[in-house]
N, C-alpha and C positions, 0 to 999 in steps of 0.2 A: 286580730291574731289569736287572742285567747279563745274566741268562739271557734275558730278553725281547728285549734288543738283539741277542744272539747268534742267537736263533731268527729274528728279523726279518731279520737280515743273511743268514742261511742261505737263507731263502725268496727274498729279493731277488736273491741271487747265482744261484739256480736259475732264476729268471725270465729274468735277463739272459743267462745262458749258453745257455739253450734257445731264446731268441729269436734269439741269434746263430747257432745251428745252423740254425734254421728259415729264416733269411735266406740262408744259404749253400748249403743242400741243396735241390736242385730236387725237385719232385714226381716220384717214380718211378712206374712203370707200375701197381704194386699200389695205390699211393695214388690214382692217377687212376681205377682201377677202382672204388674206393670212392666217389670224388667223382662219377663218372658216374652210378652207381646211386643216389646220394643225391639226384640231381635228379629222380628218378622220383616218382610219387605214393606215398603211404604204403602203399596196397594193393599196388602193384607191387613195392615194396621187399621186402615180405614174400614175395610170390610168387616173385620172381627169386632171392632170397638165402637163403630158408629151407632149401633143399636144398644150399647151397654149403658152403664150408669153415668158415665161421663163421656163427653166428646173426646176425640183422640189427640188433641194438640200436645198434651204433655208427653205422651208416649212417642209421638213423632219427634219431638225435641230430644227425648231420651235415646231414640234410635240413632241419631247422629252423634250424641255425646258418648255413648258406649263404644263407638268405633275408636275413640281416643282412650277412654278410661278402662275398657274391658269390663268384665262382670265379676271379677274375683274380689275386689277390695271395696267393701261397703262405703268407707269414708270417701274414697275417690269418686265413686258413682254418685254420692250425695252432694258433691261440691256445688253443682248448680242450685240445689235447694238451699244450701247454706248461703250462697250469694244472693239469691232472691230474697231470703228472709232478712239478711243483713241490710240490704238496700231498702227493704220495707221499713226498718227502724229509722232510717234517714228520712224517708218520706213522711212517716208519722211525725218526726221532729219538725219537718218543714210545714206541715199542715198546722200543727199547734203554734208554730212560730208566727205564721202570717195571720192567724186568727186572733190569738191572745198573747203573743210574745214568746221570747226565747225560753223563759223558765217553764212555761206550759209545754212547749214542744219537747224540751229536754226531759221533763218529768214523765210525759207520756211515753217517750222512747225508752226511758229507764224501766218503766213498768212492763213494757213489752219485752225488754231484754231479760228481766228477772222473773218472768213468768215461767214456771217449770213446764206447764202443759204447752204453752206457746213454743218453748224451745223444743220439746219432744215432737210437736207437730211440724215445726219449721224445717226439720231435717228429713222428713219423710220423703221417700222416693215415690211420691204421689203428686196429684195435681194441686194440692192445697197451698204449698209455698208459692208456686207460680200464680195461682189464683189470687192470693192476698196481695202479692206484689203488684200485679196488674190492676187489681181493684183499688188499692190505695193510691196508685198513680192516677187512676181514673177519677177518684174523688178530689185529688189535688187539682186536676184540670177543671172539674165541675165547680169547685170553689172559686177558682180564678174567673170562670165564665159567668157565674150566677150569684155570687154573694159579695164581691168586692167593689161593686159599683164602678167598674172600669169598662172601657170600650172593649168589646169582645175581640180577643186576639185570635188570628188565624192559626197561630202556633198551638194555643191551648185547645182550639176546636179540633185540630188535627190529632193532638194527643188524646183527647176524649174519644173521638171516633175510633181510632186505632186500638186503644186499650179496651174500650167497650166491646169491640168486635172480638178481640183476642180473649177477653174474659168469657164471652159466650161460648167460644170454642174450647175453653178450658174446663168449665163445669156448668151444669144446668142450673145450679143455685144462683147463677148470675142474674136470673130473672128477678130475684129479690132486690137487686141493686137498681135496676132500671125502674122497678116499682117504687122504691123509696125515693129515688131522685125525681120521678114523675109526680109523686104526691107532694113533695116539697115544692116543685115548680108550680103546682096548682095555686099556690098562695099569691101568684102574680100572673095575670093573664098574658102579658107580653112575654114574660119569661117562659111560660108554659108553651106558647106557640113556637118560641125559639128552640125549646127542648124537643118538641115534636119534630121539627125540621131536622135537627141534628140526629135524632133517633132513627130517622128513616134509613140512614146509611148502614149502621151496624145491623139493623133488622134485615135490610136487603142482603148484606153479605152473609148473614146467618140463615137466610131463608131456606136453603137446602135441608137444614136440620130441624126446621120448625115442626114438620110432621113427626119426626123422631121424638122431639121433646113432648109433643102431645101424647104420643103412644106411651112414653115413659110415665107421664102423669097418670094415664089410665091404668097402667100396670101397677103403679104404686098405690093407687086407690084401693086395690084388692089385697094389699098387704105387702110389707117388706120385712127385712131382717130387723128393722128398728122397732123397739117396743114403744108403747104409748108412754107419754111423759107423766111423771108424778106431779102433783100440784106444787111442789117446792122445787121444780126442775130449774127454774131461773136462778134461784138462790144457790143451788148446787153447782150450777155452771160458773157463777161468780166465785164460788169457793175454789173451783178447779183452776180458773185463770188467775186467782189471787194467791194460790198455794196453800193458804190456811183459812180456817173459819173466821178468825178475827179480821183477816183481810177482806173477806166477803162482806162483813158488816161495815168495815171502813168504806168499801166501794159503794155500798148502798147509800150511806150517809153522804158521801161526796157527790154521787149522781143526783140525789134529791136536791142538794145544795146548788149544784150546777144548773139544774132545770129551773129552779126558782130564780137564780141569777140571770139566766138567759131571757126568761120571760120578763123580768123587771127591766132589763136593758134593751128589750126588743132586738136581741142580737140575731141577725139574719144568718150569718155564717155559723153561729153556735147552733141554731135550729137545724141547719143542714146535717150536723154531726148527730143530733138527737134523732133525726129521721133515719140516718144511716144505721144507728144501733137498734132503735126501738121497733121500726117497721118490720124488718126481717125476724127479729127475736120474738116479738109478740105474735105475729102471724104464724110462724112456725110452731110456736107453743100452742096456740089455739087449735091448729090443725092436728096436733099430736096428743091432746088430752083425750082420755077415754070417752068414746062416743060411737054411735053407729056409723058416723061419717068420718071417723079419724083417718088421717093419712100420716102416720108417724114419721117424723123427720127431725125431731128435736134431740140432737146429741151434742156433746161438747165439741167433737171433731167437726161436725157440720156447721157449728157456729163460729168456727175459727175466723171466717171471713168478716165477722162483726167485731173481732177483738181490737183492731186499731181504734175504732170508734169508742169502744168501752174504755180503753186506756186514756183516750183524749178527754172523755167526759169526766173521768175520775181526776185526771191531772188538773183540769180547769178548776174543780172544786177545791182541791188541796192547795194549789198555788194562790188562789184568790183569798182563801181563809188565812193562809200564812202571811200574805202581804197586808192583811188588815190588822195584824198584830204589831206591837211596838218593834221598831226596827232593830233594837239591840237583841231582841229574843228570836228574831227570824232565823238566824243561822242555826240556832239550837233546834228549832222546830224542823228545819230542812234536814239537818243531820239525823234527828230522831226518826223522821219519815223514811230516810234512806236506809237507816239501820234496820227498821222494821221490815222493809222490803227485802233486804239482804238476808236477814235472819229467817225469813219465811222461805227462802230459796234453799233447797236441800240437794245434796249430791245426786247426780244421775245414777240410776241402776240399770243394768241390762234388762231389756224387755222380755227376754225369754232365755231358755237354757239349751237351745238346740246344739250349740257348739260344744257343750259339755258332754254330749252323748257320743260314745265311741261306736262308730259304725260296725266295728268287729263284733259288738254285742248282738248284732242281727244275723250273724252267720248261721246258716242252716235253719233259719226260721222263715216261715211264710209271713210276709208283712201285709197288713190290711190298712189302707189309708182312709180315714174318715174324718170329716166329709170329703167328697171327691175333690173339691177345690183346693185342698191342702196338698195335692200332688206337687205343686210348685215348691212348697217348703221341703218336702221329702227329697225331690230331685236336686235342689240347690245345695242342701246341706249333706246329703248322703250319696248322691249319684250325679255329680255336676255334669258329667259327660252327656247324660240324657237331658239335662236342663238345656244344654246347648243344641241338642237335636230338635230344633223347633218344628212343631207341627203347624202347617199353614192353614189347615181346615179340619173340621170335625175334631177339634182339639182334644177334648176329654177322651173320646173314643180311641184316637190314635195314641195318646199318651198311655192310656190303659194297656193297649196292645204292646207298646214299647216296654212298659214296666213289667208286664207278665213274663217277659223273657228272663227277668231277674227274680221271679217268684214274688212280685209285689202286686197287690190287687187293690183296685179302687172300689170303694163302696159308695154307691150313689142311690138316692132315694127313689129315683124314677126309672133308671135303666141299670141293669146289672152288666158291668163291663168286665166280666171275668169268666173263666172256664172252671171246670170242676177241679177241686184240689183233692188230693188223696186224703182219705179219712184218717183221723187221729194225728194229723199234722199239727205240730206245735205252732202257734201263731201269736204274733204281737200286733196289737191294734194301736196304730199311731193316731191319737186324737189330739190335734194341735191346738184345739180351743178348749182350755181348761174349764171355762165357765159354761160351755155349751152342753146341754143335756143330751146324752146319747140316746138315739132312737132304738130302744130295746127291741121293738117289733121288727124293725128293719134288720137288725143284727141277727135276730132269730131266723128270719127268712134266709139270710145269707148263709148262716152256719148250717141250717137244715139242708139247703140246696147243695152245699158242699160236704155233707155227711159229717159235720162236726157235732159234738154234743151240744144240745141247746143251751144257750147262755142263760144264766139265772137272772132273776129280776134285780138282784143286788149288783149285777154287772161284774161278777167275779166267776172265774172258771179256771181250773188248773191248767188247761190247755189254751186259754185265751186271755192273755195278760193285757191290761190297759195301761198304756204309757201316756201320761198327760204332759204336754209341753206348754209352758206359759207363753202365750203369743200376744 
């Protein structure tokens, strides 16, 4: 009964925390990209997103959800993400519980619950909350099938095949999951053959997208928006997920202790968690360090799918260490550890200031949106009626034509989507990405084309005002 109350409380706390985050964090441009495309027909969602960065499963799900929620209330639109992430906390608990006991599962779930960055990511209107929910459920099935020395259950085989297939249709990074599970299975020939047989089905179901995945890999090899990783990137990621620098140090100590413990115990199920965290993390890091052959992909956000394994590894080390201490002092150590986690958790702040801008301030001004992809943010926050007028094809071109009717122009680095503006027209440039360096040459070309005064290298001009929005 006590365990049921604790689990119920854990789930409720996750719901409340994530709803809190969803209320305070405005929809960013990536989320609005998903929301805009989710308004399309099912056919066009496939056509427009199948060759994009992610497969279209999440946007297809969102397509049906917004028929109920509408698109005006961010917290209501984000409820599925909140639920996916809250159930993920319960699955993390269950994995820890079946491998090393109730305390380990609870500790891992608490670390996930109190991670600032995990909470911010878990409410995003993007594929990541769904991805991590499916992936964690997939690993739960994998552990039941390959590490518990039980007869393989048809139920868990079905769960593994379905979740593995859905994971592949949610995000292309799912390739790291099947690689880590495959490498773990290699330690036992019989298990590896069983794994290959099971893998046949999700690969078969995903086969229409394999050429697209291959093309995405080729395109990424020539460069993406992601920068190469600094050599301390892994430490910085631990800092991000642990909230504070001292938590990153604690995580490192706990992980080293856990690895030493698992090796000494020859823990098969513990090694599965090690493979889950270290194979994707180190391979993505190696591919992202500066070199001629770098394919940058190492970011805090992209590593979100490894966070359940990270928190499980840390919790194993902490709980085992505390349990080795005199029983009278254990409660104090647990309370101290919980206090440290709570104190590292800081109140959520709004992720941008778009709703603080009064659209009336733009009256009688020509608006230039840069980069072009930020047209979704402009439309949602300042001209929602146009956001609802979904363009089913040639999206940026048709959005540009639509916005021009309101004297709003999109600046794109490859194609100029605008007509001539009268000379000496006062213009505001909406740059939604505050950390992004403005392409001065591009802006010069645009202004000259439209008979504006040439923008100065300092990016200041009395007739061309830059407005930065924190996104």
